[in-house]
PyMOL Python script that loads the backbone (N, CA, C, O; Angstrom):
from pymol import cmd

cmd.read_pdbstr("""\
ATOM      1  N   MET A   1      77.703  44.546 -21.590  1.00  0.00           N
ATOM      2  CA  MET A   1      76.960  43.395 -22.031  1.00  0.00           C
ATOM      3  C   MET A   1      77.893  42.305 -22.706  1.00  0.00           C
ATOM      4  O   MET A   1      77.534  41.127 -22.700  1.00  0.00           O
ATOM      5  N   LYS A   2      79.081  42.688 -23.284  1.00  0.00           N
ATOM      6  CA  LYS A   2      80.059  41.835 -23.864  1.00  0.00           C
ATOM      7  C   LYS A   2      80.614  40.861 -22.791  1.00  0.00           C
ATOM      8  O   LYS A   2      80.819  39.683 -23.084  1.00  0.00           O
ATOM      9  N   ILE A   3      80.842  41.320 -21.621  1.00  0.00           N
ATOM     10  CA  ILE A   3      81.235  40.450 -20.328  1.00  0.00           C
ATOM     11  C   ILE A   3      80.264  39.537 -20.024  1.00  0.00           C
ATOM     12  O   ILE A   3      80.583  38.397 -19.685  1.00  0.00           O
ATOM     13  N   LEU A   4      78.975  39.926 -20.107  1.00  0.00           N
ATOM     14  CA  LEU A   4      77.914  38.761 -19.792  1.00  0.00           C
ATOM     15  C   LEU A   4      77.955  37.772 -21.045  1.00  0.00           C
ATOM     16  O   LEU A   4      77.877  36.583 -20.739  1.00  0.00           O
ATOM     17  N   LYS A   5      78.048  38.020 -22.202  1.00  0.00           N
ATOM     18  CA  LYS A   5      78.223  37.197 -23.218  1.00  0.00           C
ATOM     19  C   LYS A   5      79.379  36.218 -22.847  1.00  0.00           C
ATOM     20  O   LYS A   5      79.195  35.031 -22.578  1.00  0.00           O
ATOM     21  N   SER A   6      80.522  36.809 -22.861  1.00  0.00           N
ATOM     22  CA  SER A   6      81.744  35.986 -22.712  1.00  0.00           C
ATOM     23  C   SER A   6      81.652  35.130 -21.584  1.00  0.00           C
ATOM     24  O   SER A   6      82.183  34.020 -21.609  1.00  0.00           O
ATOM     25  N   MET A   7      81.053  35.526 -20.641  1.00  0.00           N
ATOM     26  CA  MET A   7      80.767  34.598 -19.206  1.00  0.00           C
ATOM     27  C   MET A   7      79.943  33.461 -19.743  1.00  0.00           C
ATOM     28  O   MET A   7      80.306  32.304 -19.530  1.00  0.00           O
ATOM     29  N   LEU A   8      78.859  33.723 -20.424  1.00  0.00           N
ATOM     30  CA  LEU A   8      77.652  32.681 -20.772  1.00  0.00           C
ATOM     31  C   LEU A   8      78.502  31.614 -21.854  1.00  0.00           C
ATOM     32  O   LEU A   8      78.438  30.389 -21.756  1.00  0.00           O
ATOM     33  N   VAL A   9      79.256  32.303 -22.832  1.00  0.00           N
ATOM     34  CA  VAL A   9      79.992  31.379 -23.433  1.00  0.00           C
ATOM     35  C   VAL A   9      80.872  30.455 -22.831  1.00  0.00           C
ATOM     36  O   VAL A   9      80.890  29.298 -23.252  1.00  0.00           O
ATOM     37  N   THR A  10      81.789  30.897 -21.666  1.00  0.00           N
ATOM     38  CA  THR A  10      82.598  30.235 -20.831  1.00  0.00           C
ATOM     39  C   THR A  10      81.692  29.050 -20.057  1.00  0.00           C
ATOM     40  O   THR A  10      82.032  27.876 -20.198  1.00  0.00           O
ATOM     41  N   VAL A  11      80.710  29.347 -19.364  1.00  0.00           N
ATOM     42  CA  VAL A  11      79.776  28.535 -18.820  1.00  0.00           C
ATOM     43  C   VAL A  11      79.477  27.302 -19.634  1.00  0.00           C
ATOM     44  O   VAL A  11      79.564  26.135 -19.254  1.00  0.00           O
ATOM     45  N   ALA A  12      79.062  27.811 -20.968  1.00  0.00           N
ATOM     46  CA  ALA A  12      78.485  26.727 -21.710  1.00  0.00           C
ATOM     47  C   ALA A  12      79.526  25.789 -22.223  1.00  0.00           C
ATOM     48  O   ALA A  12      79.274  24.629 -22.550  1.00  0.00           O
ATOM     49  N   LEU A  13      80.943  26.452 -22.292  1.00  0.00           N
ATOM     50  CA  LEU A  13      81.895  25.617 -22.740  1.00  0.00           C
ATOM     51  C   LEU A  13      82.302  24.543 -21.536  1.00  0.00           C
ATOM     52  O   LEU A  13      82.744  23.414 -21.753  1.00  0.00           O
ATOM     53  N   ALA A  14      82.096  25.044 -20.397  1.00  0.00           N
ATOM     54  CA  ALA A  14      82.547  24.405 -19.263  1.00  0.00           C
ATOM     55  C   ALA A  14      81.832  23.084 -18.776  1.00  0.00           C
ATOM     56  O   ALA A  14      82.352  22.063 -18.326  1.00  0.00           O
ATOM     57  N   ILE A  15      80.491  23.380 -18.987  1.00  0.00           N
ATOM     58  CA  ILE A  15      79.642  22.343 -18.368  1.00  0.00           C
ATOM     59  C   ILE A  15      79.650  20.908 -19.152  1.00  0.00           C
ATOM     60  O   ILE A  15      79.254  19.900 -18.567  1.00  0.00           O
ATOM     61  N   PRO A  16      80.126  20.857 -20.523  1.00  0.00           N
ATOM     62  CA  PRO A  16      80.343  19.597 -21.017  1.00  0.00           C
ATOM     63  C   PRO A  16      81.522  18.904 -20.643  1.00  0.00           C
ATOM     64  O   PRO A  16      81.646  17.684 -20.754  1.00  0.00           O
ATOM     65  N   VAL A  17      82.535  19.798 -20.127  1.00  0.00           N
ATOM     66  CA  VAL A  17      83.876  19.332 -19.738  1.00  0.00           C
ATOM     67  C   VAL A  17      83.745  18.789 -18.393  1.00  0.00           C
ATOM     68  O   VAL A  17      84.449  17.827 -18.087  1.00  0.00           O
ATOM     69  N   MET A  18      82.887  19.314 -17.507  1.00  0.00           N
ATOM     70  CA  MET A  18      82.694  18.847 -16.098  1.00  0.00           C
ATOM     71  C   MET A  18      81.827  17.692 -16.251  1.00  0.00           C
ATOM     72  O   MET A  18      82.098  16.723 -15.543  1.00  0.00           O
ATOM     73  N   ALA A  19      80.838  17.609 -17.038  1.00  0.00           N
ATOM     74  CA  ALA A  19      79.844  16.506 -17.311  1.00  0.00           C
ATOM     75  C   ALA A  19      80.853  15.238 -17.835  1.00  0.00           C
ATOM     76  O   ALA A  19      80.682  14.157 -17.273  1.00  0.00           O
ATOM     77  N   SER A  20      81.595  15.303 -18.585  1.00  0.00           N
ATOM     78  CA  SER A  20      82.496  14.390 -19.064  1.00  0.00           C
ATOM     79  C   SER A  20      83.479  13.644 -17.940  1.00  0.00           C
ATOM     80  O   SER A  20      83.635  12.437 -17.757  1.00  0.00           O
ATOM     81  N   ALA A  21      84.016  14.641 -17.332  1.00  0.00           N
ATOM     82  CA  ALA A  21      85.011  14.313 -16.302  1.00  0.00           C
ATOM     83  C   ALA A  21      84.110  13.547 -15.110  1.00  0.00           C
ATOM     84  O   ALA A  21      84.713  12.579 -14.648  1.00  0.00           O
ATOM     85  N   GLN A  22      83.121  13.725 -14.668  1.00  0.00           N
ATOM     86  CA  GLN A  22      82.300  13.072 -13.810  1.00  0.00           C
ATOM     87  C   GLN A  22      81.696  11.718 -14.454  1.00  0.00           C
ATOM     88  O   GLN A  22      81.434  10.891 -13.581  1.00  0.00           O
ATOM     89  N   ASP A  23      81.461  11.365 -15.540  1.00  0.00           N
ATOM     90  CA  ASP A  23      81.148  10.301 -16.172  1.00  0.00           C
ATOM     91  C   ASP A  23      82.452   9.127 -16.501  1.00  0.00           C
ATOM     92  O   ASP A  23      82.198   7.941 -16.713  1.00  0.00           O
ATOM     93  N   ASN A  24      83.620   9.592 -16.501  1.00  0.00           N
ATOM     94  CA  ASN A  24      84.707   9.028 -16.616  1.00  0.00           C
ATOM     95  C   ASN A  24      85.073   7.961 -15.449  1.00  0.00           C
ATOM     96  O   ASN A  24      85.766   8.375 -14.519  1.00  0.00           O
ATOM     97  N   THR A  25      84.669   6.690 -15.450  1.00  0.00           N
ATOM     98  CA  THR A  25      85.057   5.705 -14.508  1.00  0.00           C
ATOM     99  C   THR A  25      85.993   4.704 -14.973  1.00  0.00           C
ATOM    100  O   THR A  25      86.419   3.937 -14.110  1.00  0.00           O
ATOM    101  N   SER A  26      86.410   4.551 -16.195  1.00  0.00           N
ATOM    102  CA  SER A  26      87.223   3.589 -16.402  1.00  0.00           C
ATOM    103  C   SER A  26      88.763   4.231 -16.191  1.00  0.00           C
ATOM    104  O   SER A  26      89.042   5.426 -16.098  1.00  0.00           O
ATOM    105  N   THR A  27      89.630   3.144 -16.146  1.00  0.00           N
ATOM    106  CA  THR A  27      91.137   3.529 -15.996  1.00  0.00           C
ATOM    107  C   THR A  27      91.799   3.711 -17.298  1.00  0.00           C
ATOM    108  O   THR A  27      91.919   2.836 -18.156  1.00  0.00           O
ATOM    109  N   GLU A  28      92.216   4.924 -17.370  1.00  0.00           N
ATOM    110  CA  GLU A  28      93.240   5.317 -18.789  1.00  0.00           C
ATOM    111  C   GLU A  28      94.376   5.541 -18.344  1.00  0.00           C
ATOM    112  O   GLU A  28      94.611   5.953 -17.208  1.00  0.00           O
ATOM    113  N   THR A  29      95.269   5.267 -19.282  1.00  0.00           N
ATOM    114  CA  THR A  29      96.551   5.801 -18.942  1.00  0.00           C
ATOM    115  C   THR A  29      97.044   7.089 -20.129  1.00  0.00           C
ATOM    116  O   THR A  29      96.917   6.875 -21.334  1.00  0.00           O
ATOM    117  N   THR A  30      97.527   8.221 -19.678  1.00  0.00           N
ATOM    118  CA  THR A  30      97.635   9.326 -20.485  1.00  0.00           C
ATOM    119  C   THR A  30      99.186   9.594 -20.551  1.00  0.00           C
ATOM    120  O   THR A  30      99.788   9.608 -19.477  1.00  0.00           O
ATOM    121  N   THR A  31      99.910   9.814 -21.756  1.00  0.00           N
ATOM    122  CA  THR A  31     101.191  10.039 -21.607  1.00  0.00           C
ATOM    123  C   THR A  31     101.257  11.511 -22.314  1.00  0.00           C
ATOM    124  O   THR A  31     100.758  11.810 -23.399  1.00  0.00           O
ATOM    125  N   THR A  32     102.086  12.458 -21.325  1.00  0.00           N
ATOM    126  CA  THR A  32     102.102  13.763 -21.779  1.00  0.00           C
ATOM    127  C   THR A  32     103.495  13.965 -21.997  1.00  0.00           C
ATOM    128  O   THR A  32     104.304  13.551 -21.167  1.00  0.00           O
ATOM    129  N   THR A  33     103.909  14.644 -23.178  1.00  0.00           N
ATOM    130  CA  THR A  33     105.250  14.994 -23.605  1.00  0.00           C
ATOM    131  C   THR A  33     105.272  16.668 -23.287  1.00  0.00           C
ATOM    132  O   THR A  33     104.393  17.425 -23.699  1.00  0.00           O
ATOM    133  N   VAL A  34     106.447  17.101 -22.473  1.00  0.00           N
ATOM    134  CA  VAL A  34     106.768  18.462 -22.175  1.00  0.00           C
ATOM    135  C   VAL A  34     108.042  18.874 -22.838  1.00  0.00           C
ATOM    136  O   VAL A  34     109.093  18.257 -22.666  1.00  0.00           O
ATOM    137  N   ARG A  35     107.924  19.973 -23.630  1.00  0.00           N
ATOM    138  CA  ARG A  35     109.176  20.209 -24.172  1.00  0.00           C
ATOM    139  C   ARG A  35     109.880  21.311 -23.380  1.00  0.00           C
ATOM    140  O   ARG A  35     109.129  22.126 -22.845  1.00  0.00           O
ATOM    141  N   GLN A  36     110.980  21.447 -23.241  1.00  0.00           N
ATOM    142  CA  GLN A  36     111.891  22.290 -22.434  1.00  0.00           C
ATOM    143  C   GLN A  36     112.141  23.449 -23.189  1.00  0.00           C
ATOM    144  O   GLN A  36     112.262  23.351 -24.410  1.00  0.00           O
ATOM    145  N   GLU A  37     112.223  24.413 -22.683  1.00  0.00           N
ATOM    146  CA  GLU A  37     112.573  25.624 -23.563  1.00  0.00           C
ATOM    147  C   GLU A  37     113.763  26.346 -22.793  1.00  0.00           C
ATOM    148  O   GLU A  37     113.935  27.564 -22.762  1.00  0.00           O
ATOM    149  N   ARG A  38     114.565  25.369 -22.168  1.00  0.00           N
ATOM    150  CA  ARG A  38     115.684  26.056 -21.858  1.00  0.00           C
ATOM    151  C   ARG A  38     115.760  26.926 -20.606  1.00  0.00           C
ATOM    152  O   ARG A  38     116.763  27.565 -20.288  1.00  0.00           O
ATOM    153  N   GLY A  39     114.575  26.895 -19.896  1.00  0.00           N
ATOM    154  CA  GLY A  39     114.374  27.792 -18.575  1.00  0.00           C
ATOM    155  C   GLY A  39     113.746  29.093 -19.179  1.00  0.00           C
ATOM    156  O   GLY A  39     113.459  29.940 -18.334  1.00  0.00           O
ATOM    157  N   PHE A  40     113.538  29.341 -20.199  1.00  0.00           N
ATOM    158  CA  PHE A  40     112.930  30.784 -20.660  1.00  0.00           C
ATOM    159  C   PHE A  40     111.496  30.724 -20.690  1.00  0.00           C
ATOM    160  O   PHE A  40     110.900  29.792 -21.231  1.00  0.00           O
ATOM    161  N   ASP A  41     110.887  31.748 -20.090  1.00  0.00           N
ATOM    162  CA  ASP A  41     109.483  31.799 -20.171  1.00  0.00           C
ATOM    163  C   ASP A  41     109.112  32.816 -20.979  1.00  0.00           C
ATOM    164  O   ASP A  41     109.218  34.009 -20.695  1.00  0.00           O
ATOM    165  N   TRP A  42     108.566  32.247 -22.241  1.00  0.00           N
ATOM    166  CA  TRP A  42     108.259  32.909 -23.266  1.00  0.00           C
ATOM    167  C   TRP A  42     106.959  34.037 -23.032  1.00  0.00           C
ATOM    168  O   TRP A  42     106.860  35.014 -23.774  1.00  0.00           O
ATOM    169  N   GLY A  43     106.246  33.847 -22.216  1.00  0.00           N
ATOM    170  CA  GLY A  43     105.181  34.665 -21.683  1.00  0.00           C
ATOM    171  C   GLY A  43     105.591  35.852 -21.042  1.00  0.00           C
ATOM    172  O   GLY A  43     104.775  36.735 -20.772  1.00  0.00           O
ATOM    173  N   TRP A  44     106.647  35.932 -20.808  1.00  0.00           N
ATOM    174  CA  TRP A  44     107.263  37.338 -20.381  1.00  0.00           C
ATOM    175  C   TRP A  44     107.588  38.374 -21.325  1.00  0.00           C
ATOM    176  O   TRP A  44     107.526  39.597 -21.195  1.00  0.00           O
ATOM    177  N   LEU A  45     108.017  37.520 -22.492  1.00  0.00           N
ATOM    178  CA  LEU A  45     108.611  38.366 -23.605  1.00  0.00           C
ATOM    179  C   LEU A  45     107.220  38.948 -24.352  1.00  0.00           C
ATOM    180  O   LEU A  45     107.134  40.078 -24.832  1.00  0.00           O
ATOM    181  N   GLY A  46     106.341  38.121 -24.351  1.00  0.00           N
ATOM    182  CA  GLY A  46     105.114  38.634 -25.052  1.00  0.00           C
ATOM    183  C   GLY A  46     104.670  39.872 -24.183  1.00  0.00           C
ATOM    184  O   GLY A  46     104.322  40.937 -24.693  1.00  0.00           O
ATOM    185  N   LEU A  47     104.712  39.652 -22.905  1.00  0.00           N
ATOM    186  CA  LEU A  47     104.131  41.018 -21.994  1.00  0.00           C
ATOM    187  C   LEU A  47     104.912  42.071 -22.141  1.00  0.00           C
ATOM    188  O   LEU A  47     104.368  43.175 -22.150  1.00  0.00           O
ATOM    189  N   LEU A  48     106.310  41.980 -22.283  1.00  0.00           N
ATOM    190  CA  LEU A  48     107.118  42.882 -22.669  1.00  0.00           C
ATOM    191  C   LEU A  48     106.934  43.548 -23.876  1.00  0.00           C
ATOM    192  O   LEU A  48     107.345  44.708 -23.933  1.00  0.00           O
ATOM    193  N   GLY A  49     106.336  42.995 -24.975  1.00  0.00           N
ATOM    194  CA  GLY A  49     106.193  43.399 -26.334  1.00  0.00           C
ATOM    195  C   GLY A  49     104.797  44.230 -26.173  1.00  0.00           C
ATOM    196  O   GLY A  49     104.679  45.277 -26.811  1.00  0.00           O
ATOM    197  N   LEU A  50     103.751  43.785 -25.340  1.00  0.00           N
ATOM    198  CA  LEU A  50     102.721  44.489 -25.218  1.00  0.00           C
ATOM    199  C   LEU A  50     102.511  45.633 -24.646  1.00  0.00           C
ATOM    200  O   LEU A  50     101.562  46.391 -24.846  1.00  0.00           O
ATOM    201  N   ALA A  51     103.799  45.833 -23.596  1.00  0.00           N
ATOM    202  CA  ALA A  51     103.794  46.807 -22.975  1.00  0.00           C
ATOM    203  C   ALA A  51     104.460  48.001 -23.699  1.00  0.00           C
ATOM    204  O   ALA A  51     104.178  49.177 -23.472  1.00  0.00           O
ATOM    205  N   GLY A  52     105.454  47.532 -24.671  1.00  0.00           N
ATOM    206  CA  GLY A  52     105.965  48.376 -25.490  1.00  0.00           C
ATOM    207  C   GLY A  52     104.899  49.108 -26.413  1.00  0.00           C
ATOM    208  O   GLY A  52     105.034  50.297 -26.700  1.00  0.00           O
ATOM    209  N   LEU A  53     103.849  48.350 -26.856  1.00  0.00           N
ATOM    210  CA  LEU A  53     102.892  49.180 -27.617  1.00  0.00           C
ATOM    211  C   LEU A  53     101.984  50.158 -26.910  1.00  0.00           C
ATOM    212  O   LEU A  53     101.112  50.714 -27.577  1.00  0.00           O
ATOM    213  N   LEU A  54     102.111  50.429 -25.572  1.00  0.00           N
ATOM    214  CA  LEU A  54     101.233  51.247 -24.735  1.00  0.00           C
ATOM    215  C   LEU A  54     101.318  52.767 -25.138  1.00  0.00           C
ATOM    216  O   LEU A  54     100.405  53.593 -25.094  1.00  0.00           O
ATOM    217  N   GLY A  55     102.446  52.925 -25.486  1.00  0.00           N
ATOM    218  CA  GLY A  55     102.766  54.349 -25.855  1.00  0.00           C
ATOM    219  C   GLY A  55     102.500  54.827 -27.480  1.00  0.00           C
ATOM    220  O   GLY A  55     102.551  55.990 -27.879  1.00  0.00           O
ATOM    221  N   ARG A  56     102.234  53.745 -28.220  1.00  0.00           N
ATOM    222  CA  ARG A  56     101.796  53.916 -29.672  1.00  0.00           C
ATOM    223  C   ARG A  56     100.304  54.129 -30.019  1.00  0.00           C
ATOM    224  O   ARG A  56      99.847  54.008 -31.156  1.00  0.00           O
ATOM    225  N   SER A  57      99.558  54.478 -28.859  1.00  0.00           N
ATOM    226  CA  SER A  57      98.179  54.703 -29.100  1.00  0.00           C
ATOM    227  C   SER A  57      98.047  56.037 -30.116  1.00  0.00           C
ATOM    228  O   SER A  57      98.934  56.879 -30.258  1.00  0.00           O
ATOM    229  N   ARG A  58      96.930  56.040 -30.693  1.00  0.00           N
ATOM    230  CA  ARG A  58      96.787  56.981 -31.732  1.00  0.00           C
ATOM    231  C   ARG A  58      96.741  58.237 -31.140  1.00  0.00           C
ATOM    232  O   ARG A  58      96.022  58.281 -30.141  1.00  0.00           O
ATOM    233  N   GLN A  59      97.359  59.395 -31.495  1.00  0.00           N
ATOM    234  CA  GLN A  59      97.095  60.562 -30.896  1.00  0.00           C
ATOM    235  C   GLN A  59      96.131  61.477 -31.762  1.00  0.00           C
ATOM    236  O   GLN A  59      96.063  61.408 -32.989  1.00  0.00           O
ATOM    237  N   PRO A  60      95.426  62.306 -31.004  1.00  0.00           N
ATOM    238  CA  PRO A  60      94.402  63.119 -31.678  1.00  0.00           C
ATOM    239  C   PRO A  60      95.067  64.238 -32.835  1.00  0.00           C
ATOM    240  O   PRO A  60      96.063  64.915 -32.577  1.00  0.00           O
ATOM    241  N   GLU A  61      94.445  64.289 -33.942  1.00  0.00           N
ATOM    242  CA  GLU A  61      95.004  64.963 -34.957  1.00  0.00           C
ATOM    243  C   GLU A  61      95.079  66.395 -34.610  1.00  0.00           C
ATOM    244  O   GLU A  61      93.988  66.720 -34.141  1.00  0.00           O
ATOM    245  N   VAL A  62      95.784  67.251 -34.634  1.00  0.00           N
ATOM    246  CA  VAL A  62      95.769  68.605 -34.195  1.00  0.00           C
ATOM    247  C   VAL A  62      96.015  69.582 -35.543  1.00  0.00           C
ATOM    248  O   VAL A  62      97.021  69.355 -36.215  1.00  0.00           O
ATOM    249  N   ARG A  63      95.274  70.468 -35.872  1.00  0.00           N
ATOM    250  CA  ARG A  63      95.419  71.270 -37.205  1.00  0.00           C
ATOM    251  C   ARG A  63      95.620  72.473 -36.500  1.00  0.00           C
ATOM    252  O   ARG A  63      94.933  72.799 -35.532  1.00  0.00           O
ATOM    253  N   GLN A  64      96.683  73.239 -37.033  1.00  0.00           N
ATOM    254  CA  GLN A  64      96.910  74.581 -37.076  1.00  0.00           C
ATOM    255  C   GLN A  64      96.814  75.358 -38.152  1.00  0.00           C
ATOM    256  O   GLN A  64      97.348  74.987 -39.197  1.00  0.00           O
ATOM    257  N   THR A  65      96.048  76.690 -38.077  1.00  0.00           N
ATOM    258  CA  THR A  65      96.347  77.501 -39.127  1.00  0.00           C
ATOM    259  C   THR A  65      96.893  78.551 -38.964  1.00  0.00           C
ATOM    260  O   THR A  65      96.441  79.161 -37.995  1.00  0.00           O
ATOM    261  N   THR A  66      97.852  79.155 -39.605  1.00  0.00           N
ATOM    262  CA  THR A  66      98.655  80.210 -39.464  1.00  0.00           C
ATOM    263  C   THR A  66      98.499  81.011 -40.571  1.00  0.00           C
ATOM    264  O   THR A  66      98.523  80.610 -41.735  1.00  0.00           O
ATOM    265  N   THR A  67      98.300  82.427 -40.113  1.00  0.00           N
ATOM    266  CA  THR A  67      98.126  83.252 -41.324  1.00  0.00           C
ATOM    267  C   THR A  67      99.024  84.699 -40.920  1.00  0.00           C
ATOM    268  O   THR A  67      99.044  85.371 -39.888  1.00  0.00           O
ATOM    269  N   THR A  68      99.729  84.834 -42.203  1.00  0.00           N
ATOM    270  CA  THR A  68     100.804  85.813 -42.076  1.00  0.00           C
ATOM    271  C   THR A  68     100.130  87.008 -42.776  1.00  0.00           C
ATOM    272  O   THR A  68      99.197  86.771 -43.543  1.00  0.00           O
ATOM    273  N   THR A  69     100.559  88.361 -42.554  1.00  0.00           N
ATOM    274  CA  THR A  69     100.252  89.386 -43.264  1.00  0.00           C
ATOM    275  C   THR A  69     101.696  90.070 -43.671  1.00  0.00           C
ATOM    276  O   THR A  69     102.643  90.017 -42.885  1.00  0.00           O
ATOM    277  N   THR A  70     101.765  90.504 -44.536  1.00  0.00           N
ATOM    278  CA  THR A  70     103.078  91.447 -44.936  1.00  0.00           C
ATOM    279  C   THR A  70     102.739  92.854 -45.210  1.00  0.00           C
ATOM    280  O   THR A  70     101.743  93.088 -45.894  1.00  0.00           O
ATOM    281  N   ARG A  71     103.440  93.787 -44.763  1.00  0.00           N
ATOM    282  CA  ARG A  71     103.374  95.024 -45.007  1.00  0.00           C
ATOM    283  C   ARG A  71     104.589  95.656 -46.009  1.00  0.00           C
ATOM    284  O   ARG A  71     105.804  95.592 -45.819  1.00  0.00           O
ATOM    285  N   ARG A  72     103.870  96.283 -47.125  1.00  0.00           N
ATOM    286  CA  ARG A  72     104.883  97.024 -48.096  1.00  0.00           C
ATOM    287  C   ARG A  72     105.315  98.350 -47.782  1.00  0.00           C
ATOM    288  O   ARG A  72     106.100  98.936 -48.527  1.00  0.00           O
TER     289      ARG A  72
END
""", "prot")
cmd.dss("prot")
cmd.show_as("cartoon", "prot")
cmd.util.cbc("prot")
cmd.orient("prot")
């Protein structure tokens, strides 16, 4: 059900964008500034961080009761 809701939200957000792209008939100049990160792709660092969290999942709680008896 969550997937269906997320798809509906995505479509609802994409429709106005597509409509505005079709209506735009005027000529505009857009300047985009791109910042160089010295060749390092920070996305890979984020993926490595997420991969490091895989082993940190919550372990089930194990209770062990030990009873000892002593003889005199």
